[in-house]
Each structure stands twice: as C-alpha cells, then as structure tokens.
C-alpha positions as CSV (number, residue, x, y, z in Angstrom):
1,M,65.2,-72.0,-30.0
2,S,65.7,-73.1,-26.5
3,E,69.2,-72.8,-25.1
4,F,70.2,-75.2,-22.0
5,V,70.1,-73.2,-18.8
6,D,72.3,-73.8,-15.9
7,A,70.2,-74.0,-12.8
8,R,73.1,-72.6,-10.9
9,T,72.5,-69.1,-12.8
10,L,68.7,-69.0,-11.6
11,P,67.8,-66.5,-8.7
12,A,67.6,-68.2,-5.5
13,G,64.0,-68.9,-4.6
14,M,62.8,-68.8,-8.1
15,V,59.4,-70.5,-9.0
16,L,59.0,-72.3,-12.4
17,T,55.6,-73.3,-13.8
18,P,55.6,-75.5,-16.7
19,D,53.0,-77.6,-17.8
20,I,54.8,-80.6,-17.5
21,A,58.2,-81.2,-15.4
22,I,60.3,-84.1,-16.6
23,V,62.6,-85.3,-13.7
24,G,65.6,-86.8,-15.5
25,G,67.5,-86.2,-18.6
26,G,68.3,-89.9,-19.7
27,P,66.7,-91.8,-22.6
28,A,63.4,-91.8,-21.1
29,G,63.2,-88.2,-20.2
30,I,64.9,-87.0,-23.4
31,S,62.5,-89.1,-25.6
32,L,59.4,-87.9,-23.7
33,A,60.4,-84.3,-23.9
34,M,61.0,-84.6,-27.8
35,A,57.7,-86.6,-28.3
36,L,55.8,-84.1,-26.2
37,A,57.1,-81.3,-28.0
38,N,55.8,-82.4,-31.5
39,N,52.4,-81.0,-32.2
40,T,51.6,-79.5,-28.7
41,K,52.0,-76.2,-27.2
42,L,52.7,-77.7,-23.9
43,D,55.5,-75.9,-21.8
44,L,58.0,-78.6,-21.0
45,L,60.7,-78.4,-18.3
46,L,63.5,-81.1,-18.6
47,L,65.4,-81.5,-15.3
48,E,68.8,-82.9,-15.4
49,S,70.8,-83.4,-12.1
50,G,74.0,-83.2,-14.1
51,S,75.3,-81.4,-17.1
52,A,76.7,-82.6,-20.4
53,N,80.0,-83.6,-18.7
54,F,80.8,-86.1,-16.0
55,D,81.3,-84.6,-12.5
56,P,82.4,-86.6,-9.7
57,A,80.6,-84.7,-7.0
58,V,77.4,-85.0,-8.9
59,Q,78.0,-88.8,-9.4
60,A,78.7,-89.3,-5.6
61,L,75.0,-88.4,-5.1
62,Y,74.3,-92.1,-6.3
63,T,76.5,-93.6,-3.7
64,G,74.7,-96.3,-1.6
65,S,75.1,-99.4,0.3
66,Q,74.1,-103.1,-0.1
67,S,73.5,-106.5,1.3
68,G,72.7,-110.2,0.1
69,D,74.5,-111.2,-3.1
70,A,77.2,-109.2,-4.4
71,Y,76.2,-106.4,-6.7
72,A,77.9,-103.4,-8.4
73,P,78.2,-100.1,-6.1
74,L,75.1,-98.2,-6.6
75,E,77.1,-95.4,-8.1
76,V,78.4,-97.7,-10.9
77,G,76.3,-98.5,-13.8
78,R,74.3,-95.1,-13.8
79,L,75.7,-91.8,-15.1
80,R,74.2,-88.6,-13.7
81,T,75.0,-86.7,-16.7
82,L,72.6,-85.5,-19.8
83,G,71.9,-88.9,-21.7
84,G,72.1,-90.8,-18.6
85,G,73.1,-94.6,-19.1
86,T,73.2,-94.0,-22.9
87,N,76.8,-92.1,-22.1
88,H,78.0,-95.7,-21.3
89,W,75.7,-98.3,-22.7
90,G,76.7,-101.0,-25.0
91,G,73.9,-100.6,-27.5
92,W,72.5,-103.8,-27.2
93,S,68.8,-103.7,-28.4
94,R,66.1,-106.4,-28.7
95,P,62.2,-105.9,-28.1
96,L,60.7,-107.9,-25.3
97,D,59.0,-111.1,-26.4
98,A,55.2,-111.4,-26.1
99,I,55.5,-113.9,-23.5
100,D,57.0,-111.4,-21.2
101,F,53.9,-109.4,-21.0
102,E,51.7,-112.2,-20.2
103,K,50.4,-113.4,-16.8
104,R,52.4,-116.7,-16.4
105,D,51.2,-119.1,-13.8
106,W,54.7,-120.4,-12.9
107,V,56.0,-116.7,-12.4
108,P,54.6,-114.9,-9.2
109,H,53.4,-111.3,-9.8
110,S,53.7,-111.6,-13.6
111,G,51.5,-109.9,-16.1
112,W,51.5,-106.5,-17.6
113,P,48.3,-104.5,-18.0
114,F,48.7,-104.7,-21.7
115,P,50.0,-107.0,-24.2
116,K,53.2,-106.6,-26.3
117,A,50.9,-105.5,-29.2
118,A,50.2,-102.2,-27.4
119,L,53.8,-101.2,-28.0
120,D,53.8,-102.3,-31.7
121,A,53.4,-98.8,-33.1
122,Y,56.1,-97.4,-30.9
123,Y,59.0,-99.7,-31.4
124,P,59.7,-98.5,-35.1
125,I,60.1,-95.0,-33.6
126,A,62.2,-96.1,-30.7
127,Q,64.3,-98.1,-33.1
128,N,65.0,-95.0,-35.1
129,L,65.9,-93.1,-31.9
130,I,68.4,-95.3,-30.7
131,E,69.8,-95.6,-34.4
132,A,69.9,-99.3,-34.5
133,G,69.2,-99.7,-38.2
134,P,66.2,-101.5,-40.1
135,W,63.9,-103.6,-37.8
136,I,65.5,-107.1,-38.6
137,Y,65.9,-109.0,-35.2
138,D,64.3,-112.5,-35.7
139,K,64.3,-112.0,-39.3
140,G,68.0,-111.9,-39.3
141,D,68.6,-115.5,-40.1
142,S,68.6,-115.0,-43.9
143,V,71.0,-111.9,-43.7
144,A,73.3,-113.8,-41.5
145,A,73.4,-117.1,-43.8
146,A,74.4,-114.8,-46.6
147,N,77.4,-113.8,-44.5
148,A,78.3,-117.2,-43.3
149,P,76.6,-120.5,-42.4
150,M,74.8,-120.4,-39.2
151,M,75.1,-123.3,-36.6
152,P,72.4,-125.9,-36.9
153,L,70.1,-126.7,-33.9
154,G,67.9,-129.7,-33.8
155,E,64.3,-129.3,-33.3
156,G,63.5,-128.3,-29.8
157,G,62.9,-125.4,-27.2
158,L,65.6,-122.8,-28.2
159,Y,66.0,-120.8,-31.5
160,T,68.7,-118.4,-32.9
161,S,67.5,-114.8,-32.0
162,W,69.4,-111.6,-32.7
163,F,70.5,-108.6,-30.9
164,Q,70.8,-105.3,-33.2
165,F,73.2,-102.5,-32.0
166,S,72.8,-98.8,-31.5
167,K,75.4,-96.6,-33.5
168,M,75.7,-92.8,-34.1
169,R,76.5,-91.2,-37.2
170,G,80.2,-91.8,-38.0
171,D,79.9,-95.5,-37.0
172,V,80.5,-94.6,-33.3
173,V,78.6,-97.3,-31.3
174,P,76.3,-96.7,-29.6
175,T,73.9,-93.6,-29.8
176,R,74.6,-91.2,-26.7
177,F,71.1,-89.5,-26.3
178,G,72.7,-86.2,-24.8
179,A,75.1,-85.6,-27.6
180,R,72.9,-86.8,-30.3
181,Y,69.8,-84.9,-29.2
182,E,71.1,-81.6,-28.0
183,G,70.2,-80.0,-31.2
184,S,66.8,-81.3,-31.2
185,L,66.1,-80.2,-27.5
186,K,67.5,-76.7,-28.3
187,A,65.6,-76.5,-31.4
188,A,62.1,-77.1,-29.8
189,A,60.8,-73.7,-28.6
190,N,58.5,-75.5,-25.9
191,I,61.4,-77.6,-24.1
192,K,63.4,-75.8,-21.4
193,P,66.3,-78.1,-20.5
194,L,67.6,-77.1,-17.1
195,L,71.1,-78.7,-16.0
196,N,72.5,-79.1,-12.6
197,A,68.9,-79.1,-11.4
198,N,68.5,-81.7,-8.6
199,V,65.0,-82.4,-7.6
200,T,65.1,-83.0,-3.7
201,A,61.4,-83.8,-3.0
202,V,58.2,-84.2,-4.6
203,R,55.5,-82.4,-2.5
204,L,51.8,-83.5,-2.6
205,T,48.9,-81.6,-1.6
206,P,47.4,-82.2,2.1
207,N,44.9,-84.5,0.6
208,A,47.7,-86.6,-1.2
209,Q,45.7,-86.6,-4.4
210,Q,48.1,-84.4,-6.7
211,V,51.6,-83.0,-6.8
212,D,51.7,-79.3,-5.4
213,R,55.2,-78.6,-6.3
214,L,58.9,-80.1,-6.7
215,D,61.6,-78.9,-4.3
216,A,64.7,-78.4,-6.3
217,A,68.4,-77.4,-5.5
218,T,71.8,-77.1,-7.0
219,L,75.2,-78.4,-5.6
220,N,77.7,-75.8,-4.8
221,P,81.5,-75.9,-5.6
222,E,82.3,-77.0,-2.1
223,G,79.8,-79.9,-2.4
224,G,77.0,-78.7,-0.4
225,I,73.7,-77.2,-1.2
226,G,73.8,-74.2,-3.5
227,K,70.6,-72.5,-4.5
228,R,67.0,-73.7,-3.7
229,F,64.1,-73.1,-6.3
230,T,60.8,-74.6,-6.8
231,I,58.7,-76.0,-9.7
232,R,54.9,-76.0,-9.7
233,P,53.9,-77.9,-12.8
234,R,50.7,-79.1,-13.7
235,H,52.0,-82.5,-14.2
236,V,55.0,-84.5,-13.1
237,V,57.0,-87.3,-15.0
238,M,59.5,-89.1,-13.0
239,A,62.0,-90.4,-15.3
240,A,65.2,-90.5,-13.1
241,G,65.8,-94.1,-13.5
242,G,65.0,-97.4,-11.6
243,M,66.9,-96.6,-8.5
244,E,66.6,-92.7,-8.3
245,N,62.9,-92.8,-8.9
246,A,62.3,-95.0,-6.1
247,R,64.4,-92.8,-3.6
248,L,62.7,-89.6,-4.5
249,L,59.3,-91.2,-4.0
250,L,60.4,-92.9,-0.7
251,A,62.1,-89.7,0.5
252,S,58.9,-87.6,0.0
253,N,57.3,-88.5,3.0
254,D,55.9,-85.2,4.5
255,V,52.4,-86.1,3.4
256,M,52.4,-89.9,2.8
257,K,54.5,-91.2,5.7
258,A,55.8,-94.1,4.0
259,G,56.4,-92.3,0.8
260,V,54.8,-91.0,-2.2
261,G,52.8,-93.8,-3.9
262,N,53.9,-96.3,-1.2
263,Q,50.7,-96.7,0.5
264,N,50.9,-100.5,-0.2
265,D,54.7,-100.8,0.5
266,L,55.6,-101.4,-3.0
267,V,58.0,-98.6,-3.9
268,G,61.7,-100.0,-4.0
269,R,60.4,-103.5,-3.9
270,F,60.9,-106.0,-6.8
271,F,64.2,-104.6,-7.9
272,G,65.4,-106.3,-11.0
273,D,68.4,-106.6,-13.1
274,N,69.8,-109.0,-15.8
275,P,72.5,-111.3,-14.2
276,I,75.1,-112.2,-16.6
277,P,77.0,-115.3,-15.3
278,R,80.0,-115.9,-17.3
279,N,81.6,-119.3,-18.5
280,V,78.3,-121.1,-17.5
281,A,79.0,-123.9,-20.1
282,T,81.5,-124.9,-22.7
283,L,80.2,-125.5,-26.5
284,V,82.1,-127.7,-28.7
285,V,81.5,-127.2,-32.5
286,F,82.8,-130.4,-34.3
287,G,83.2,-128.6,-37.6
288,G,85.4,-125.9,-36.0
289,K,85.2,-122.1,-36.3
290,L,81.9,-120.3,-35.8
291,A,80.6,-117.6,-38.0
292,S,81.8,-114.3,-36.4
293,Y,78.3,-113.0,-35.6
294,Y,78.2,-115.7,-32.7
295,G,81.0,-114.2,-30.8
296,S,81.1,-110.4,-31.6
297,T,78.9,-107.6,-33.2
298,Q,79.1,-107.7,-37.0
299,T,77.6,-105.8,-39.8
300,L,75.1,-107.6,-41.5
301,G,73.2,-105.9,-44.4
302,E,72.2,-102.4,-43.0
303,A,72.5,-103.2,-39.3
304,R,75.1,-104.5,-36.6
305,M,74.1,-107.7,-35.1
306,R,74.8,-110.5,-32.8
307,A,73.4,-114.1,-32.7
308,V,71.9,-115.4,-29.4
309,F,69.8,-118.5,-28.4
310,A,66.4,-117.8,-26.9
311,P,63.8,-120.2,-25.6
312,T,60.5,-120.5,-27.5
313,A,57.3,-119.4,-25.9
314,A,56.3,-122.9,-26.3
315,F,59.3,-124.3,-24.3
316,A,58.9,-121.6,-21.7
317,R,55.3,-122.6,-21.0
318,S,56.0,-126.4,-21.2
319,K,59.2,-126.3,-18.9
320,K,58.2,-123.4,-16.9
321,V,61.5,-121.4,-17.5
322,M,62.3,-117.8,-17.5
323,G,63.6,-115.8,-20.2
324,S,67.2,-115.9,-21.3
325,L,69.4,-115.1,-23.9
326,T,72.5,-117.3,-24.3
327,T,75.7,-116.2,-26.1
328,L,78.9,-117.6,-27.5
329,E,81.8,-115.7,-26.0
330,Y,85.4,-116.9,-26.8
331,P,87.6,-120.0,-27.7
332,V,88.6,-122.1,-24.8
333,E,91.1,-125.0,-24.5
334,L,89.4,-128.3,-23.4
335,D,90.8,-130.5,-20.6
336,D,91.5,-134.3,-21.0
337,I,87.9,-135.1,-20.1
338,G,86.6,-132.9,-22.5
339,K,88.5,-134.1,-25.4
340,A,87.7,-137.5,-24.6
341,A,84.0,-136.5,-24.6
342,V,84.3,-135.0,-28.1
343,I,85.9,-138.3,-29.5
344,T,83.4,-140.5,-28.0
345,A,80.4,-138.2,-29.1
346,A,81.8,-137.7,-32.8
347,N,82.4,-141.5,-33.1
348,A,78.8,-142.3,-31.9
349,L,77.4,-139.8,-34.2
350,G,79.7,-140.7,-37.2
351,V,81.1,-137.2,-37.8
352,D,84.4,-135.7,-38.2
353,A,85.7,-133.8,-35.1
354,S,89.2,-133.3,-36.2
355,S,88.6,-129.5,-36.3
356,A,86.6,-129.4,-33.4
357,R,86.7,-126.0,-31.3
358,A,85.5,-125.0,-28.0
359,Y,83.7,-121.9,-26.8
360,S,82.8,-120.4,-23.5
361,V,79.1,-119.9,-23.0
362,G,77.5,-116.9,-21.3
363,C,74.0,-115.5,-21.0
364,G,71.7,-113.0,-19.9
365,M,69.0,-114.1,-17.5
366,E,65.6,-113.0,-16.4
367,L,65.1,-113.2,-12.5
368,L,61.9,-114.1,-10.9
369,P,60.2,-111.2,-9.4
370,D,60.9,-111.1,-5.7
371,R,59.5,-108.4,-3.3
372,D,62.3,-108.7,-1.0
373,R,64.9,-107.8,-3.6
374,R,64.5,-104.3,-2.9
375,L,65.7,-100.8,-2.2
376,T,65.3,-99.0,1.2
377,L,66.5,-95.6,2.6
378,T,69.2,-95.3,5.0
379,G,70.1,-93.0,7.9
380,E,73.0,-91.8,5.9
381,T,72.3,-88.5,3.5
382,D,74.1,-87.1,0.5
383,A,75.3,-83.6,-0.2
384,L,71.8,-82.5,-0.9
385,G,70.5,-84.1,2.2
386,L,68.5,-86.9,0.7
387,P,68.7,-90.3,2.4
388,R,71.0,-92.7,0.7
389,L,69.8,-96.1,-0.8
390,K,70.6,-99.5,0.4
391,L,70.0,-102.5,-2.1
392,H,69.1,-105.8,-0.8
393,N,70.1,-108.2,-3.8
394,I,68.7,-111.7,-4.1
395,V,69.4,-114.5,-6.8
396,S,67.5,-117.6,-5.7
397,D,68.7,-121.1,-6.3
398,A,65.3,-121.3,-8.6
399,D,66.6,-118.7,-10.9
400,F,69.9,-120.6,-11.5
401,A,67.9,-124.0,-11.7
402,L,65.5,-122.8,-14.3
403,Y,68.2,-121.4,-16.7
404,R,70.2,-124.8,-16.1
405,Q,67.1,-126.5,-17.7
406,T,67.3,-124.1,-20.8
407,L,71.1,-124.9,-21.1
408,A,70.3,-128.6,-21.1
409,E,67.7,-128.2,-24.0
410,L,70.4,-126.0,-25.9
411,G,72.7,-128.9,-25.5
412,R,70.4,-131.6,-26.5
413,Q,69.6,-129.7,-29.8
414,V,73.2,-129.0,-30.5
415,L,73.9,-132.8,-30.2
416,A,70.8,-133.8,-32.1
417,S,71.9,-131.7,-35.0
418,G,75.2,-133.4,-35.0
419,A,76.9,-130.1,-35.0
420,G,78.7,-130.5,-31.4
421,L,78.1,-131.0,-27.7
422,L,77.7,-128.9,-24.7
423,R,78.9,-129.2,-21.1
424,I,77.2,-127.3,-18.4
425,N,79.9,-125.9,-16.0
426,C,77.7,-124.8,-13.1
427,S,76.2,-127.3,-10.8
428,R,76.2,-125.3,-7.5
429,R,75.3,-121.9,-6.4
430,E,78.9,-120.9,-5.9
431,D,79.8,-121.9,-9.6
432,W,77.1,-119.5,-10.8
433,L,78.3,-116.7,-8.7
434,K,81.9,-116.7,-8.9
435,N,82.0,-115.3,-12.6
436,M,78.7,-113.2,-12.1
437,D,78.3,-109.8,-13.9
438,W,75.3,-107.6,-14.2
439,G,73.5,-105.9,-17.0
440,H,73.2,-102.7,-14.8
441,H,69.4,-102.7,-15.9
442,H,67.5,-101.2,-13.0
443,L,64.0,-102.5,-13.4
444,G,60.7,-102.9,-11.6
445,T,61.0,-100.8,-8.3
446,V,57.9,-98.7,-9.3
447,R,56.1,-101.5,-11.0
448,M,52.9,-101.2,-13.0
449,H,49.8,-102.9,-12.3
450,V,46.0,-102.2,-12.8
451,D,45.5,-103.0,-9.0
452,P,47.0,-100.5,-6.6
453,R,47.5,-103.4,-4.1
454,Q,50.0,-104.8,-6.6
455,G,51.7,-102.0,-8.4
456,V,52.6,-98.5,-7.8
457,V,51.6,-97.1,-11.4
458,D,48.6,-98.0,-13.5
459,G,48.9,-99.0,-17.1
460,D,49.4,-95.4,-18.1
461,G,52.2,-95.0,-15.8
462,K,50.2,-92.9,-13.6
463,V,51.0,-93.4,-9.8
464,H,47.8,-94.7,-8.2
465,G,45.7,-92.2,-6.2
466,I,47.9,-89.1,-7.4
467,A,46.1,-87.5,-10.3
468,N,49.1,-85.6,-12.0
469,L,52.2,-87.7,-11.2
470,F,53.6,-90.3,-13.8
471,V,56.6,-92.6,-13.9
472,A,58.4,-93.2,-17.1
473,G,61.3,-95.9,-17.6
474,S,62.1,-99.3,-16.7
475,A,61.3,-98.7,-13.1
476,V,57.6,-99.5,-14.1
477,F,58.6,-102.9,-15.5
478,P,56.4,-105.4,-13.6
479,T,58.7,-108.4,-15.0
480,Y,62.0,-107.9,-16.6
481,G,62.4,-110.2,-19.8
482,A,66.0,-110.9,-20.7
483,S,66.3,-108.4,-23.4
484,N,68.0,-105.2,-22.7
485,P,65.6,-102.5,-21.6
486,T,66.7,-99.4,-23.5
487,L,64.6,-100.0,-26.6
488,N,61.8,-101.2,-24.7
489,L,61.5,-98.4,-22.1
490,I,61.8,-95.9,-24.9
491,A,58.8,-97.5,-26.7
492,L,56.8,-97.5,-23.3
493,T,57.8,-93.9,-22.9
494,L,56.4,-93.0,-26.4
495,R,53.1,-94.6,-25.5
496,L,53.2,-92.4,-22.3
497,A,53.6,-89.3,-24.4
498,D,50.5,-89.8,-26.3
499,H,48.6,-90.5,-23.2
500,L,50.0,-87.2,-21.8
501,K,49.0,-85.4,-24.9
502,K,45.4,-86.3,-24.1
503,V,45.1,-85.4,-20.5
504,A,47.7,-82.5,-20.5
505,T,46.4,-80.4,-23.3
C-alpha cells in the first residue's frame, strides 16, 4: 500500500531514485503508472505539481501570453491538480478515424508512424478507464433508432457518427481520474505518488544522450520556491500536457541550448486544438422535432451518446477536406427569408413543412498542421523561476474554407433526402471567428515522427537522440483529428506502457 506523499514534507535536498519518473498526474500519467504497476517490479514515481484540491497559486504557474487569433488564457482549459484536465472535461469520447493516421497528400506534415490498428488492442482498455460504457460508437445507429427515428441523409460524403460519454459510478459525468483512481494508485506497492512536486528542469548528461536527473521544487505558502529536491531515474516520461511538456523541454537548455529535444527547432511548434465555431449554419427539419440524441447527451442502451455528422474517408480524399464533427445545438427562429426558403424548397420537393423547425449548427474542426502556430518562452518567469509561455495562434482561411465544403455537402444530403435544408451562416473570416470556442485540446507540440528532422519523438514516444526520455499524451499527435483526445491519448499511453515494460525491466 502506497500513501500519497506531499513533497513539502520531504527533507530539503533529498535525492529520489525511481526506475521511472512520470512527470504529470493527469489521465496520461495516471494511466501509465497503473499500466506499468501491473506485472512489473518497476519502482514508479508519479510527480504531480498540485494536490487533490484546486490551489490558485499552483494554477497561476500556467499563466502566459498570446498573439494572433484570439484564444483562451493559457491558465484556462488546464487544471494543475491530480487528475489534470479530467477534473473539468466534458467526457466526450470518440476514437480517431483510420484516415487520421494516414499520410494525406493534401495535409502537409501528416502521417503517424503507425496505423490506427496499432492502437486497436488498447482502445477497449482505455474505454474501460474512462468508463464510457460498451464500445458502440459507429455501431450506434440501431440502438438510436430503437429510441427515436434518425434524421435521414441522402447518399453522399457525410454519415451519422457517435460520441460516447464518460461517467463515474453514481452516474456522475464524467470520470475524474484523480478521485476515481486514488485507491488504485495507493493500492499499488510500486507506485509512489508525490503531490505538490514541480519539475523545474530536465538535466541531461554532458553528451546530451540521456537524462541525468530532474530538478524539482515545491511552492512555499508565500508563493515562492520552497524546498528543492532531485530525482535520478533510469527513465523519464513527460506526461504534463501539450503546453507544459513543451515548456519544460524548451526551458531545460543548459546542455542543448535550444532546449531538450529541440535540435531541429520543433518543440512547441505545430500547436493544435479543435476550434468550435458556433452557429455556423442553420438546419431546417421539415418534419419538426429531432430525436433528443442530436441536441444533447442521451442514454441509449448501456451508454450515454450523442449523434454527430462526420465526413467519410472517401469524401475526405476526394474533396481534400479535414476532419470535422458537426453537431446540432438548439432551436432557433427563422427570419423572413428563411421562412420563404422553407416554403419554396418544400413545395419543390412536394413535402409537408407545416411543422418545420430550425436548429443552430456547430462543429469541432481539425486544423491543418502549421509550424508557425506555436509556443515559445518569454522573458517573464513564474514563481518557480521557469520562463512563461507565449502562444501564437493561427486559424487559416483554408481551415474555414475546407470545413465550408463539408457543410455544403451536408446541406446537399439533407435536401436530397427530402428531410430539410441547410443554410450556411459563415462566408467571411469574421463570421467564423465571432462565435469561436475551443476544445482546450493541446496537441502536437512534441510531435511524433520516425525522422528526427520532422518530429521530436519517435513512434514509441522516445525523444530522438535521448535514450531514456519519453513523452506521453496528446503533445505527440502529429495531426489532430476532430475527435476529442482523451480516449485516444490514453490508448496511445497504454501502448507506450507496453514498450517501457520491454526496455525498462
């Protein structure tokens, strides 16, 4: 039985020597620790900057600046507590599509080092960890149709896909990893969870070929540096999130002057998120009210689910569009032009539109990879002395234009089915940006590629050129997909766990 240890109670200057140090106690770090604890005798140290409770002083370590297209403040969308982002996530879960892993000639810098099939064995375990019910996803049509009729689509490039949702025991949505797996972490004799433990530097050997040690410190009650201590592990896994992983690597520049793993100027570049522009279109359903699973999360069989519209791989290839997941949101009132359009379309199709209702349409988009959408260090430092981050955010006109093609195809299919019609509300860049939200999915900043000139880590998550340093989580995604990342990053982390069992035992 391992109890959680508060790093503030450690003797100053203490040196810890685990087999593997895991930096970050979010879903990646916790999943990795539990997977490695099974069937191994590895001594695992799980380092979490915060505690089980929110602390404004700890959260303030995330504060940074930004330029370019508007984005949320950098301390928003992340939580520096045990469980990380699962303490405030929405539970949205969907596996990436096979095409997301492919090298696509219309997507610069695309292509994962392995196909989706390499994660197939890990997805069911990840699904169980997030407690999202049985694996239904794109087999959900029959379950949904038994609940209420689905909206018909004509033949074409989009199909009805499904999100499933995480839930804890007691039907509390969603699963918070810190609370849910506290008992499992304590029960594992070879996991030592260390709270209030901030890694401040990754120190390499003089030849830059492996990690020598991690410098760490606590915060004192006044907000400054408290105790300093050192970790000398055989292996290190950075699992601190898409922003903080990049910051720690860039700031650790005593041996590699550009930062650890940054010999090819890639750390912090290719930052990705899923833009969520609101009210991008208006969908009119001639028959009136839609099934409730289109507009909100519903229990269907043994899972909580919600319907979305996704492009097929064939459509993506033929029209060279990116991934997207289009949602129906809430009822809206049509203006006079909209009402006239409904009457004209219904008369032309010979359908009854007397009960027609209109709905706002939203989406989650996949961005094109862009090396200039990036995180860099500033001259300002936090309470621990680490340089703060600056995000330069870019959403290109091409990103919006590609998704507009997908919306147009959805409108064509709805009209072809005789079920309704769709009006696209966004034609100018300002239209897309005025109602922009974000998924707070921090992706791609420590990207994966077999070629060190194109990626920071290899296909096993190991930093190129550094024998004992690995990165877990969505930071390594080379492209982003439109699916929320948590399920996918956990599956990827479980794959990393199997690799570490081979190299670390």
